[in-house]
VEXFI-798290 format. One record per atom (N, C-alpha, C): residue number from 1; residue in one letter; atom name; x, y, z. Coordinates in steps of 0.05 Angstrom, whole numbers, padded with zeros to 5 digits. Last residue first. Example, Ala and Ser with C-alpha at 12.3 -4.5 7.8 and 13.67 -1.06 7.14 Angstrom:
// VEXFI-798290
+-----+---------+-------+--------+--------+--------+
! num ! residuo ! atomo !     px !     py !     pz !
+-----+---------+-------+--------+--------+--------+
!   2 !       S !     N !  00257 ! -00045 !  00142 !
!   2 !       S !    CA !  00273 ! -00021 !  00143 !
!   2 !       S !     C !  00258 !  00001 !  00157 !
!   1 !       A !     N !  00264 ! -00114 !  00156 !
!   1 !       A !    CA !  00246 ! -00090 !  00156 !
!   1 !       A !     C !  00264 ! -00066 !  00156 !
+-----+---------+-------+--------+--------+--------+
// end
This chain:
// VEXFI-798290
+-----+---------+-------+--------+--------+--------+
! num ! residuo ! atomo !     px !     py !     pz !
+-----+---------+-------+--------+--------+--------+
! 157 !       A !     N !  01882 !  02987 ! -00735 !
! 157 !       A !    CA !  01888 !  02989 ! -00706 !
! 157 !       A !     C !  01864 !  02996 ! -00690 !
! 156 !       R !     N !  01858 !  02939 ! -00782 !
! 156 !       R !    CA !  01861 !  02967 ! -00774 !
! 156 !       R !     C !  01865 !  02967 ! -00744 !
! 155 !       K !     N !  01893 !  02884 ! -00810 !
! 155 !       K !    CA !  01872 !  02895 ! -00793 !
! 155 !       K !     C !  01878 !  02924 ! -00785 !
! 154 !       R !     N !  01906 !  02877 ! -00879 !
! 154 !       R !    CA !  01918 !  02882 ! -00852 !
! 154 !       R !     C !  01895 !  02894 ! -00835 !
! 153 !       R !     N !  01877 !  02827 ! -00918 !
! 153 !       R !    CA !  01877 !  02855 ! -00910 !
! 153 !       R !     C !  01890 !  02856 ! -00882 !
! 152 !       V !     N !  01862 !  02785 ! -00972 !
! 152 !       V !    CA !  01881 !  02791 ! -00950 !
! 152 !       V !     C !  01879 !  02820 ! -00944 !
! 151 !       Y !     N !  01833 !  02732 ! -01003 !
! 151 !       Y !    CA !  01827 !  02759 ! -00994 !
! 151 !       Y !     C !  01846 !  02764 ! -00970 !
! 150 !       L !     N !  01856 !  02692 ! -01058 !
! 150 !       L !    CA !  01853 !  02698 ! -01030 !
! 150 !       L !     C !  01845 !  02727 ! -01025 !
! 149 !       T !     N !  01845 !  02645 ! -01107 !
! 149 !       T !    CA !  01846 !  02674 ! -01101 !
! 149 !       T !     C !  01839 !  02677 ! -01072 !
! 148 !       K !     N !  01875 !  02593 ! -01142 !
! 148 !       K !    CA !  01863 !  02601 ! -01116 !
! 148 !       K !     C !  01867 !  02631 ! -01113 !
! 147 !       S !     N !  01867 !  02549 ! -01193 !
! 147 !       S !    CA !  01875 !  02576 ! -01188 !
! 147 !       S !     C !  01860 !  02586 ! -01163 !
! 146 !       V !     N !  01890 !  02486 ! -01213 !
! 146 !       V !    CA !  01872 !  02501 ! -01196 !
! 146 !       V !     C !  01884 !  02529 ! -01192 !
! 145 !       E !     N !  01889 !  02436 ! -01260 !
! 145 !       E !    CA !  01902 !  02461 ! -01252 !
! 145 !       E !     C !  01882 !  02478 ! -01237 !
! 144 !       A !     N !  01896 !  02365 ! -01260 !
! 144 !       A !    CA !  01880 !  02389 ! -01258 !
! 144 !       A !     C !  01897 !  02412 ! -01250 !
! 143 !       V !     N !  01936 !  02330 ! -01276 !
! 143 !       V !    CA !  01908 !  02321 ! -01277 !
! 143 !       V !     C !  01890 !  02345 ! -01276 !
! 142 !       T !     N !  01999 !  02326 ! -01305 !
! 142 !       T !    CA !  01979 !  02344 ! -01294 !
! 142 !       T !     C !  01951 !  02332 ! -01298 !
! 141 !       R !     N !  02044 !  02275 ! -01286 !
! 141 !       R !    CA !  02027 !  02287 ! -01307 !
! 141 !       R !     C !  02004 !  02303 ! -01294 !
! 140 !       G !     N !  02073 !  02246 ! -01250 !
! 140 !       G !    CA !  02078 !  02275 ! -01252 !
! 140 !       G !     C !  02062 !  02289 ! -01274 !
! 139 !       D !     N !  02058 !  02195 ! -01241 !
! 139 !       D !    CA !  02079 !  02199 ! -01262 !
! 139 !       D !     C !  02085 !  02229 ! -01266 !
! 138 !       G !     N !  02016 !  02200 ! -01206 !
! 138 !       G !    CA !  02041 !  02188 ! -01196 !
! 138 !       G !     C !  02064 !  02190 ! -01216 !
! 137 !       D !     N !  01988 !  02265 ! -01225 !
! 137 !       D !    CA !  01986 !  02236 ! -01219 !
! 137 !       D !     C !  02014 !  02226 ! -01210 !
! 136 !       V !     N !  01974 !  02329 ! -01194 !
! 136 !       V !    CA !  01988 !  02311 ! -01213 !
! 136 !       V !     C !  01984 !  02282 ! -01205 !
! 135 !       V !     N !  01947 !  02391 ! -01192 !
! 135 !       V !    CA !  01943 !  02364 ! -01182 !
! 135 !       V !     C !  01955 !  02346 ! -01203 !
! 134 !       K !     N !  01978 !  02454 ! -01180 !
! 134 !       K !    CA !  01972 !  02432 ! -01198 !
! 134 !       K !     C !  01967 !  02407 ! -01183 !
! 133 !       V !     N !  01960 !  02520 ! -01166 !
! 133 !       V !    CA !  01969 !  02494 ! -01156 !
! 133 !       V !     C !  01960 !  02473 ! -01176 !
! 132 !       P !     N !  01970 !  02592 ! -01165 !
! 132 !       P !    CA !  01963 !  02566 ! -01178 !
! 132 !       P !     C !  01973 !  02542 ! -01162 !
! 131 !       W !     N !  01940 !  02649 ! -01135 !
! 131 !       W !    CA !  01963 !  02630 ! -01137 !
! 131 !       W !     C !  01954 !  02604 ! -01148 !
! 130 !       T !     N !  01926 !  02714 ! -01130 !
! 130 !       T !    CA !  01917 !  02690 ! -01143 !
! 130 !       T !     C !  01941 !  02672 ! -01148 !
! 129 !       P !     N !  01912 !  02763 ! -01080 !
! 129 !       P !    CA !  01931 !  02747 ! -01095 !
! 129 !       P !     C !  01918 !  02722 ! -01107 !
! 128 !       L !     N !  01884 !  02816 ! -01066 !
! 128 !       L !    CA !  01872 !  02791 ! -01076 !
! 128 !       L !     C !  01892 !  02775 ! -01093 !
! 127 !       Y !     N !  01880 !  02859 ! -01011 !
! 127 !       Y !    CA !  01897 !  02848 ! -01033 !
! 127 !       Y !     C !  01885 !  02821 ! -01040 !
! 126 !       K !     N !  01858 !  02921 ! -00983 !
! 126 !       K !    CA !  01855 !  02892 ! -00987 !
! 126 !       K !     C !  01873 !  02884 ! -01011 !
! 125 !       D !     N !  01898 !  02967 ! -00945 !
! 125 !       D !    CA !  01883 !  02960 ! -00969 !
! 125 !       D !     C !  01880 !  02929 ! -00970 !
! 124 !       G !     N !  01931 !  02983 ! -00906 !
! 124 !       G !    CA !  01905 !  02975 ! -00898 !
! 124 !       G !     C !  01887 !  02967 ! -00921 !
! 123 !       G !     N !  01982 !  02993 ! -00925 !
! 123 !       G !    CA !  01964 !  03016 ! -00920 !
! 123 !       G !     C !  01936 !  03009 ! -00911 !
! 122 !       A !     N !  02001 !  02941 ! -00934 !
! 122 !       A !    CA !  02014 !  02958 ! -00914 !
! 122 !       A !     C !  01996 !  02982 ! -00906 !
! 121 !       T !     N !  01987 !  02905 ! -00973 !
! 121 !       T !    CA !  01968 !  02910 ! -00951 !
! 121 !       T !     C !  01978 !  02930 ! -00930 !
! 120 !       A !     N !  02030 !  02900 ! -01007 !
! 120 !       A !    CA !  02004 !  02908 ! -01019 !
! 120 !       A !     C !  01984 !  02915 ! -00997 !
! 119 !       A !     N !  02071 !  02883 ! -00973 !
! 119 !       A !    CA !  02073 !  02909 ! -00986 !
! 119 !       A !     C !  02046 !  02918 ! -00996 !
! 118 !       K !     N !  02051 !  02832 ! -00958 !
! 118 !       K !    CA !  02056 !  02853 ! -00938 !
! 118 !       K !     C !  02057 !  02880 ! -00950 !
! 117 !       V !     N !  02050 !  02806 ! -01008 !
! 117 !       V !    CA !  02025 !  02809 ! -00992 !
! 117 !       V !     C !  02029 !  02832 ! -00972 !
! 116 !       E !     N !  02105 !  02806 ! -01021 !
! 116 !       E !    CA !  02085 !  02818 ! -01039 !
! 116 !       E !     C !  02059 !  02825 ! -01024 !
! 115 !       D !     N !  02127 !  02776 ! -00980 !
! 115 !       D !    CA !  02134 !  02804 ! -00983 !
! 115 !       D !     C !  02114 !  02819 ! -01000 !
! 114 !       L !     N !  02103 !  02726 ! -00991 !
! 114 !       L !    CA !  02097 !  02740 ! -00966 !
! 114 !       L !     C !  02104 !  02770 ! -00968 !
! 113 !       M !     N !  02128 !  02716 ! -01041 !
! 113 !       M !    CA !  02098 !  02717 ! -01039 !
! 113 !       M !     C !  02090 !  02732 ! -01014 !
! 112 !       A !     N !  02181 !  02714 ! -01025 !
! 112 !       A !    CA !  02172 !  02735 ! -01044 !
! 112 !       A !     C !  02142 !  02738 ! -01044 !
! 111 !       E !     N !  02182 !  02669 ! -00993 !
! 111 !       E !    CA !  02187 !  02695 ! -00981 !
! 111 !       E !     C !  02178 !  02718 ! -00999 !
! 110 !       T !     N !  02129 !  02625 ! -01013 !
! 110 !       T !    CA !  02156 !  02635 ! -01013 !
! 110 !       T !     C !  02158 !  02662 ! -00999 !
! 109 !       L !     N !  02095 !  02569 ! -01001 !
! 109 !       L !    CA !  02092 !  02598 ! -00996 !
! 109 !       L !     C !  02121 !  02609 ! -00993 !
! 108 !       E !     N !  02072 !  02516 ! -01039 !
! 108 !       E !    CA !  02095 !  02529 ! -01028 !
! 108 !       E !     C !  02090 !  02559 ! -01025 !
! 107 !       F !     N !  02040 !  02455 ! -01046 !
! 107 !       F !    CA !  02037 !  02483 ! -01041 !
! 107 !       F !     C !  02062 !  02494 ! -01029 !
! 106 !       E !     N !  02021 !  02401 ! -01087 !
! 106 !       E !    CA !  02041 !  02413 ! -01069 !
! 106 !       E !     C !  02037 !  02443 ! -01069 !
! 105 !       A !     N !  01983 !  02341 ! -01094 !
! 105 !       A !    CA !  01985 !  02371 ! -01098 !
! 105 !       A !     C !  02005 !  02381 ! -01078 !
! 104 !       F !     N !  01969 !  02279 ! -01127 !
! 104 !       F !    CA !  01984 !  02295 ! -01108 !
! 104 !       F !     C !  01981 !  02325 ! -01115 !
! 103 !       V !     N !  01937 !  02214 ! -01130 !
! 103 !       V !    CA !  01943 !  02241 ! -01142 !
! 103 !       V !     C !  01954 !  02258 ! -01119 !
! 102 !       R !     N !  01935 !  02145 ! -01144 !
! 102 !       R !    CA !  01941 !  02167 ! -01124 !
! 102 !       R !     C !  01948 !  02192 ! -01139 !
! 101 !       G !     N !  01886 !  02128 ! -01196 !
! 101 !       G !    CA !  01907 !  02122 ! -01176 !
! 101 !       G !     C !  01911 !  02145 ! -01157 !
! 100 !       K !     N !  01871 !  02179 ! -01242 !
! 100 !       K !    CA !  01868 !  02152 ! -01233 !
! 100 !       K !     C !  01891 !  02146 ! -01214 !
!  99 !       G !     N !  01839 !  02232 ! -01274 !
!  99 !       G !    CA !  01857 !  02224 ! -01252 !
!  99 !       G !     C !  01850 !  02196 ! -01243 !
!  98 !       P !     N !  01840 !  02254 ! -01341 !
!  98 !       P !    CA !  01828 !  02238 ! -01320 !
!  98 !       P !     C !  01848 !  02230 ! -01299 !
!  97 !       R !     N !  01866 !  02321 ! -01349 !
!  97 !       R !    CA !  01865 !  02292 ! -01357 !
!  97 !       R !     C !  01852 !  02277 ! -01335 !
!  96 !       V !     N !  01849 !  02373 ! -01334 !
!  96 !       V !    CA !  01866 !  02369 ! -01356 !
!  96 !       V !     C !  01865 !  02340 ! -01367 !
!  95 !       F !     N !  01803 !  02416 ! -01310 !
!  95 !       F !    CA !  01809 !  02387 ! -01310 !
!  95 !       F !     C !  01824 !  02381 ! -01336 !
!  94 !       D !     N !  01812 !  02472 ! -01274 !
!  94 !       D !    CA !  01812 !  02463 ! -01302 !
!  94 !       D !     C !  01820 !  02434 ! -01301 !
!  93 !       I !     N !  01779 !  02512 ! -01228 !
!  93 !       I !    CA !  01794 !  02487 ! -01233 !
!  93 !       I !     C !  01790 !  02480 ! -01262 !
!  92 !       S !     N !  01783 !  02569 ! -01186 !
!  92 !       S !    CA !  01773 !  02557 ! -01210 !
!  92 !       S !     C !  01790 !  02532 ! -01214 !
!  91 !       A !     N !  01759 !  02608 ! -01130 !
!  91 !       A !    CA !  01777 !  02588 ! -01142 !
!  91 !       A !     C !  01765 !  02579 ! -01169 !
!  90 !       S !     N !  01759 !  02659 ! -01079 !
!  90 !       S !    CA !  01748 !  02645 ! -01102 !
!  90 !       S !     C !  01769 !  02625 ! -01112 !
!  89 !       K !     N !  01776 !  02670 ! -01026 !
!  89 !       K !    CA !  01756 !  02686 ! -01039 !
!  89 !       K !     C !  01743 !  02671 ! -01062 !
!  88 !       D !     N !  01795 !  02651 ! -00962 !
!  88 !       D !    CA !  01793 !  02642 ! -00990 !
!  88 !       D !     C !  01771 !  02658 ! -01003 !
!  87 !       W !     N !  01823 !  02703 ! -00921 !
!  87 !       W !    CA !  01800 !  02686 ! -00929 !
!  87 !       W !     C !  01806 !  02675 ! -00957 !
!  86 !       V !     N !  01851 !  02738 ! -00869 !
!  86 !       V !    CA !  01857 !  02721 ! -00892 !
!  86 !       V !     C !  01833 !  02703 ! -00897 !
!  85 !       V !     N !  01872 !  02794 ! -00837 !
!  85 !       V !    CA !  01848 !  02779 ! -00843 !
!  85 !       V !     C !  01855 !  02764 ! -00869 !
!  84 !       Y !     N !  01927 !  02804 ! -00791 !
!  84 !       Y !    CA !  01915 !  02803 ! -00818 !
!  84 !       Y !     C !  01890 !  02787 ! -00818 !
!  83 !       D !     N !  01950 !  02798 ! -00742 !
!  83 !       D !    CA !  01946 !  02826 ! -00752 !
!  83 !       D !     C !  01933 !  02827 ! -00779 !
!  82 !       R !     N !  01962 !  02746 ! -00729 !
!  82 !       R !    CA !  01935 !  02756 ! -00722 !
!  82 !       R !     C !  01930 !  02785 ! -00731 !
!  81 !       G !     N !  02003 !  02720 ! -00784 !
!  81 !       G !    CA !  01995 !  02725 ! -00756 !
!  81 !       G !     C !  01968 !  02738 ! -00754 !
!  80 !       L !     N !  02028 !  02704 ! -00830 !
!  80 !       L !    CA !  02024 !  02732 ! -00826 !
!  80 !       L !     C !  02016 !  02739 ! -00797 !
!  79 !       N !     N !  02032 !  02648 ! -00826 !
!  79 !       N !    CA !  02056 !  02664 ! -00831 !
!  79 !       N !     C !  02052 !  02693 ! -00826 !
!  78 !       N !     N !  01981 !  02630 ! -00818 !
!  78 !       N !    CA !  02001 !  02622 ! -00799 !
!  78 !       N !     C !  02027 !  02637 ! -00803 !
!  77 !       M !     N !  01955 !  02651 ! -00864 !
!  77 !       M !    CA !  01946 !  02658 ! -00837 !
!  77 !       M !     C !  01968 !  02653 ! -00816 !
!  76 !       L !     N !  01982 !  02622 ! -00904 !
!  76 !       L !    CA !  01985 !  02651 ! -00902 !
!  76 !       L !     C !  01977 !  02661 ! -00875 !
!  75 !       M !     N !  01965 !  02570 ! -00895 !
!  75 !       M !    CA !  01993 !  02576 ! -00895 !
!  75 !       M !     C !  01997 !  02606 ! -00891 !
!  74 !       L !     N !  01909 !  02574 ! -00900 !
!  74 !       L !    CA !  01921 !  02566 ! -00875 !
!  74 !       L !     C !  01950 !  02573 ! -00873 !
!  73 !       M !     N !  01906 !  02590 ! -00955 !
!  73 !       M !    CA !  01895 !  02607 ! -00934 !
!  73 !       M !     C !  01908 !  02600 ! -00907 !
!  72 !       Y !     N !  01930 !  02547 ! -00981 !
!  72 !       Y !    CA !  01942 !  02573 ! -00983 !
!  72 !       Y !     C !  01932 !  02592 ! -00961 !
!  71 !       F !     N !  01891 !  02505 ! -00964 !
!  71 !       F !    CA !  01919 !  02506 ! -00956 !
!  71 !       F !     C !  01933 !  02533 ! -00959 !
!  70 !       P !     N !  01838 !  02489 ! -00973 !
!  70 !       P !    CA !  01844 !  02509 ! -00952 !
!  70 !       P !     C !  01873 !  02517 ! -00949 !
!  69 !       D !     N !  01834 !  02458 ! -01028 !
!  69 !       D !    CA !  01818 !  02480 ! -01017 !
!  69 !       D !     C !  01831 !  02498 ! -00996 !
!  68 !       T !     N !  01854 !  02415 ! -01053 !
!  68 !       T !    CA !  01869 !  02440 ! -01056 !
!  68 !       T !     C !  01857 !  02463 ! -01040 !
!  67 !       M !     N !  01820 !  02374 ! -01047 !
!  67 !       M !    CA !  01847 !  02370 ! -01037 !
!  67 !       M !     C !  01864 !  02395 ! -01040 !
!  66 !       S !     N !  01774 !  02392 ! -01072 !
!  66 !       S !    CA !  01775 !  02394 ! -01043 !
!  66 !       S !     C !  01803 !  02389 ! -01032 !
!  65 !       Y !     N !  01784 !  02380 ! -01127 !
!  65 !       Y !    CA !  01784 !  02408 ! -01117 !
!  65 !       Y !     C !  01788 !  02409 ! -01087 !
!  64 !       L !     N !  01779 !  02324 ! -01125 !
!  64 !       L !    CA !  01804 !  02337 ! -01135 !
!  64 !       L !     C !  01806 !  02366 ! -01125 !
!  63 !       S !     N !  01726 !  02321 ! -01108 !
!  63 !       S !    CA !  01747 !  02311 ! -01090 !
!  63 !       S !     C !  01774 !  02322 ! -01099 !
!  62 !       G !     N !  01700 !  02341 ! -01152 !
!  62 !       G !    CA !  01697 !  02355 ! -01127 !
!  62 !       G !     C !  01719 !  02346 ! -01107 !
!  61 !       G !     N !  01712 !  02302 ! -01191 !
!  61 !       G !    CA !  01723 !  02329 ! -01193 !
!  61 !       G !     C !  01721 !  02344 ! -01167 !
!  60 !       F !     N !  01731 !  02237 ! -01175 !
!  60 !       F !    CA !  01709 !  02256 ! -01175 !
!  60 !       F !     C !  01721 !  02284 ! -01174 !
!  59 !       H !     N !  01776 !  02199 ! -01215 !
!  59 !       H !    CA !  01772 !  02215 ! -01191 !
!  59 !       H !     C !  01749 !  02235 ! -01195 !
!  58 !       T !     N !  01740 !  02150 ! -01255 !
!  58 !       T !    CA !  01763 !  02167 ! -01249 !
!  58 !       T !     C !  01756 !  02184 ! -01224 !
!  57 !       G !     N !  01694 !  02122 ! -01272 !
!  57 !       G !    CA !  01717 !  02108 ! -01259 !
!  57 !       G !     C !  01742 !  02124 ! -01254 !
!  56 !       V !     N !  01650 !  02148 ! -01289 !
!  56 !       V !    CA !  01667 !  02135 ! -01310 !
!  56 !       V !     C !  01693 !  02123 ! -01298 !
!  55 !       Y !     N !  01626 !  02168 ! -01243 !
!  55 !       Y !    CA !  01611 !  02148 ! -01259 !
!  55 !       Y !     C !  01629 !  02134 ! -01279 !
!  54 !       N !     N !  01682 !  02174 ! -01196 !
!  54 !       N !    CA !  01658 !  02184 ! -01210 !
!  54 !       N !     C !  01647 !  02161 ! -01227 !
!  53 !       R !     N !  01705 !  02160 ! -01130 !
!  53 !       R !    CA !  01706 !  02154 ! -01159 !
!  53 !       R !     C !  01680 !  02163 ! -01172 !
!  52 !       N !     N !  01706 !  02159 ! -01077 !
!  52 !       N !    CA !  01714 !  02184 ! -01090 !
!  52 !       N !     C !  01718 !  02181 ! -01120 !
!  51 !       Y !     N !  01691 !  02109 ! -01059 !
!  51 !       Y !    CA !  01676 !  02132 ! -01050 !
!  51 !       Y !     C !  01685 !  02159 ! -01061 !
!  50 !       W !     N !  01728 !  02073 ! -01077 !
!  50 !       W !    CA !  01700 !  02071 ! -01087 !
!  50 !       W !     C !  01684 !  02096 ! -01081 !
!  49 !       H !     N !  01788 !  02110 ! -01090 !
!  49 !       H !    CA !  01772 !  02093 ! -01074 !
!  49 !       H !     C !  01743 !  02092 ! -01086 !
!  48 !       M !     N !  01853 !  02130 ! -01100 !
!  48 !       M !    CA !  01828 !  02124 ! -01114 !
!  48 !       M !     C !  01813 !  02103 ! -01097 !
!  47 !       G !     N !  01883 !  02178 ! -01055 !
!  47 !       G !    CA !  01882 !  02153 ! -01069 !
!  47 !       G !     C !  01854 !  02149 ! -01082 !
!  46 !       M !     N !  01914 !  02239 ! -01052 !
!  46 !       M !    CA !  01888 !  02226 ! -01050 !
!  46 !       M !     C !  01889 !  02200 ! -01067 !
!  45 !       S !     N !  01956 !  02285 ! -01015 !
!  45 !       S !    CA !  01951 !  02264 ! -01035 !
!  45 !       S !     C !  01923 !  02252 ! -01031 !
!  44 !       V !     N !  01997 !  02343 ! -01005 !
!  44 !       V !    CA !  01973 !  02327 ! -01000 !
!  44 !       V !     C !  01970 !  02306 ! -01022 !
!  43 !       R !     N !  02043 !  02384 ! -00974 !
!  43 !       R !    CA !  02040 !  02363 ! -00995 !
!  43 !       R !     C !  02016 !  02346 ! -00987 !
!  42 !       V !     N !  02066 !  02449 ! -00962 !
!  42 !       V !    CA !  02046 !  02428 ! -00956 !
!  42 !       V !     C !  02045 !  02409 ! -00980 !
!  41 !       R !     N !  02106 !  02498 ! -00933 !
!  41 !       R !    CA !  02104 !  02477 ! -00952 !
!  41 !       R !     C !  02083 !  02456 ! -00943 !
!  40 !       R !     N !  02104 !  02534 ! -00892 !
!  40 !       R !    CA !  02111 !  02544 ! -00918 !
!  40 !       R !     C !  02108 !  02523 ! -00940 !
!  39 !       F !     N !  02100 !  02526 ! -00837 !
!  39 !       F !    CA !  02075 !  02530 ! -00852 !
!  39 !       F !     C !  02081 !  02541 ! -00880 !
!  38 !       D !     N !  02145 !  02510 ! -00810 !
!  38 !       D !    CA !  02141 !  02539 ! -00814 !
!  38 !       D !     C !  02117 !  02546 ! -00831 !
!  37 !       A !     N !  02141 !  02455 ! -00811 !
!  37 !       A !    CA !  02139 !  02468 ! -00785 !
!  37 !       A !     C !  02135 !  02498 ! -00788 !
!  36 !       S !     N !  02102 !  02431 ! -00867 !
!  36 !       S !    CA !  02127 !  02440 ! -00855 !
!  36 !       S !     C !  02122 !  02456 ! -00829 !
!  35 !       L !     N !  02067 !  02377 ! -00876 !
!  35 !       L !    CA !  02062 !  02404 ! -00869 !
!  35 !       L !     C !  02086 !  02414 ! -00854 !
!  34 !       E !     N !  02050 !  02321 ! -00916 !
!  34 !       E !    CA !  02071 !  02338 ! -00905 !
!  34 !       E !     C !  02060 !  02366 ! -00899 !
!  33 !       D !     N !  02002 !  02295 ! -00927 !
!  33 !       D !    CA !  02027 !  02279 ! -00924 !
!  33 !       D !     C !  02049 !  02295 ! -00911 !
!  32 !       V !     N !  01939 !  02294 ! -00914 !
!  32 !       V !    CA !  01960 !  02314 ! -00913 !
!  32 !       V !     C !  01986 !  02299 ! -00907 !
!  31 !       R !     N !  01894 !  02261 ! -00958 !
!  31 !       R !    CA !  01914 !  02258 ! -00936 !
!  31 !       R !     C !  01933 !  02282 ! -00937 !
!  30 !       V !     N !  01828 !  02248 ! -00976 !
!  30 !       V !    CA !  01851 !  02266 ! -00977 !
!  30 !       V !     C !  01868 !  02262 ! -00953 !
!  29 !       G !     N !  01779 !  02222 ! -00980 !
!  29 !       G !    CA !  01804 !  02206 ! -00981 !
!  29 !       G !     C !  01829 !  02222 ! -00983 !
!  28 !       A !     N !  01733 !  02247 ! -00973 !
!  28 !       A !    CA !  01744 !  02248 ! -01000 !
!  28 !       A !     C !  01768 !  02230 ! -01002 !
!  27 !       G !     N !  01723 !  02240 ! -00918 !
!  27 !       G !    CA !  01703 !  02232 ! -00938 !
!  27 !       G !     C !  01713 !  02230 ! -00966 !
!  26 !       L !     N !  01768 !  02265 ! -00897 !
!  26 !       L !    CA !  01764 !  02236 ! -00892 !
!  26 !       L !     C !  01745 !  02225 ! -00914 !
!  25 !       F !     N !  01757 !  02318 ! -00912 !
!  25 !       F !    CA !  01781 !  02304 ! -00923 !
!  25 !       F !     C !  01779 !  02274 ! -00920 !
!  24 !       P !     N !  01710 !  02329 ! -00884 !
!  24 !       P !    CA !  01710 !  02330 ! -00914 !
!  24 !       P !     C !  01735 !  02316 ! -00926 !
!  23 !       G !     N !  01729 !  02318 ! -00828 !
!  23 !       G !    CA !  01709 !  02303 ! -00842 !
!  23 !       G !     C !  01709 !  02305 ! -00873 !
!  22 !       Y !     N !  01795 !  02313 ! -00807 !
!  22 !       Y !    CA !  01775 !  02331 ! -00816 !
!  22 !       Y !     C !  01755 !  02317 ! -00835 !
!  21 !       L !     N !  01839 !  02284 ! -00792 !
!  21 !       L !    CA !  01813 !  02276 ! -00780 !
!  21 !       L !     C !  01790 !  02293 ! -00790 !
!  20 !       L !     N !  01879 !  02310 ! -00817 !
!  20 !       L !    CA !  01876 !  02282 ! -00823 !
!  20 !       L !     C !  01850 !  02271 ! -00812 !
!  19 !       L !     N !  01876 !  02359 ! -00792 !
!  19 !       L !    CA !  01867 !  02357 ! -00820 !
!  19 !       L !     C !  01864 !  02328 ! -00828 !
!  18 !       G !     N !  01899 !  02347 ! -00742 !
!  18 !       G !    CA !  01871 !  02355 ! -00744 !
!  18 !       G !     C !  01860 !  02352 ! -00772 !
!  17 !       R !     N !  01952 !  02336 ! -00758 !
!  17 !       R !    CA !  01936 !  02315 ! -00745 !
!  17 !       R !     C !  01906 !  02322 ! -00747 !
!  16 !       R !     N !  01965 !  02387 ! -00777 !
!  16 !       R !    CA !  01966 !  02364 ! -00795 !
!  16 !       R !     C !  01949 !  02341 ! -00784 !
!  15 !       L !     N !  01963 !  02416 ! -00730 !
!  15 !       L !    CA !  01944 !  02423 ! -00752 !
!  15 !       L !     C !  01943 !  02399 ! -00772 !
!  14 !       G !     N !  02005 !  02392 ! -00703 !
!  14 !       G !    CA !  01978 !  02390 ! -00693 !
!  14 !       G !     C !  01957 !  02396 ! -00714 !
!  13 !       A !     N !  02048 !  02408 ! -00734 !
!  13 !       A !    CA !  02043 !  02379 ! -00731 !
!  13 !       A !     C !  02014 !  02375 ! -00721 !
!  12 !       A !     N !  02045 !  02464 ! -00729 !
!  12 !       A !    CA !  02041 !  02451 ! -00755 !
!  12 !       A !     C !  02035 !  02422 ! -00752 !
!  11 !       G !     N !  02009 !  02480 ! -00667 !
!  11 !       G !    CA !  02031 !  02480 ! -00686 !
!  11 !       G !     C !  02025 !  02466 ! -00712 !
!  10 !       S !     N !  01964 !  02434 ! -00633 !
!  10 !       S !    CA !  01977 !  02460 ! -00636 !
!  10 !       S !     C !  02001 !  02457 ! -00655 !
!   9 !       F !     N !  01937 !  02388 ! -00617 !
!   9 !       F !    CA !  01930 !  02400 ! -00642 !
!   9 !       F !     C !  01943 !  02427 ! -00647 !
!   8 !       L !     N !  01957 !  02374 ! -00567 !
!   8 !       L !    CA !  01957 !  02354 ! -00588 !
!   8 !       L !     C !  01953 !  02366 ! -00616 !
!   7 !       A !     N !  01946 !  02419 ! -00536 !
!   7 !       A !    CA !  01974 !  02413 ! -00542 !
!   7 !       A !     C !  01975 !  02393 ! -00565 !
!   6 !       K !     N !  01890 !  02414 ! -00534 !
!   6 !       K !    CA !  01902 !  02438 ! -00546 !
!   6 !       K !     C !  01931 !  02433 ! -00554 !
!   5 !       L !     N !  01885 !  02366 ! -00506 !
!   5 !       L !    CA !  01876 !  02368 ! -00534 !
!   5 !       L !     C !  01888 !  02392 ! -00548 !
!   4 !       P !     N !  01905 !  02378 ! -00455 !
!   4 !       P !    CA !  01920 !  02360 ! -00472 !
!   4 !       P !     C !  01911 !  02361 ! -00501 !
!   3 !       N !     N !  01910 !  02439 ! -00424 !
!   3 !       N !    CA !  01890 !  02423 ! -00440 !
!   3 !       N !     C !  01906 !  02405 ! -00459 !
!   2 !       K !     N !  01942 !  02442 ! -00361 !
!   2 !       K !    CA !  01941 !  02447 ! -00389 !
!   2 !       K !     C !  01921 !  02429 ! -00403 !
!   1 !       M !     N !  01919 !  02467 ! -00300 !
!   1 !       M !    CA !  01925 !  02444 ! -00315 !
!   1 !       M !     C !  01922 !  02450 ! -00345 !
+-----+---------+-------+--------+--------+--------+
// end
């Protein structure tokens, strides 16, 4: 007998469902609005709520960061497969303007990015790509700029 939970949470649609129920995202009010079937595009948003508002009435910085946290890693893992080790290594965030209302972040994993990773790790070397993502408000103005560094290595035979 097949496990119905495994089927419910498999593939991109299943991962999206799981992330909608993920405690840190629930607690911050983060929603995964889109996760493409090929794991190449993700769009997330976060509304303004009493539980993710800071002392001065704008989005809490930790919540702004959390909405960008795992996505490049998840996208890369699902595109490279089990022959690679992929981890989030580090990140930095620059707060550009106060975030109010619903804010958004979009992630795109291009063929060029994948080719770059594969070429850099072909000999078993580690590779530390750093990719940017912007958090924007409903008018498209930048609220925060995040720089994500990943650790990627092809597994040894």
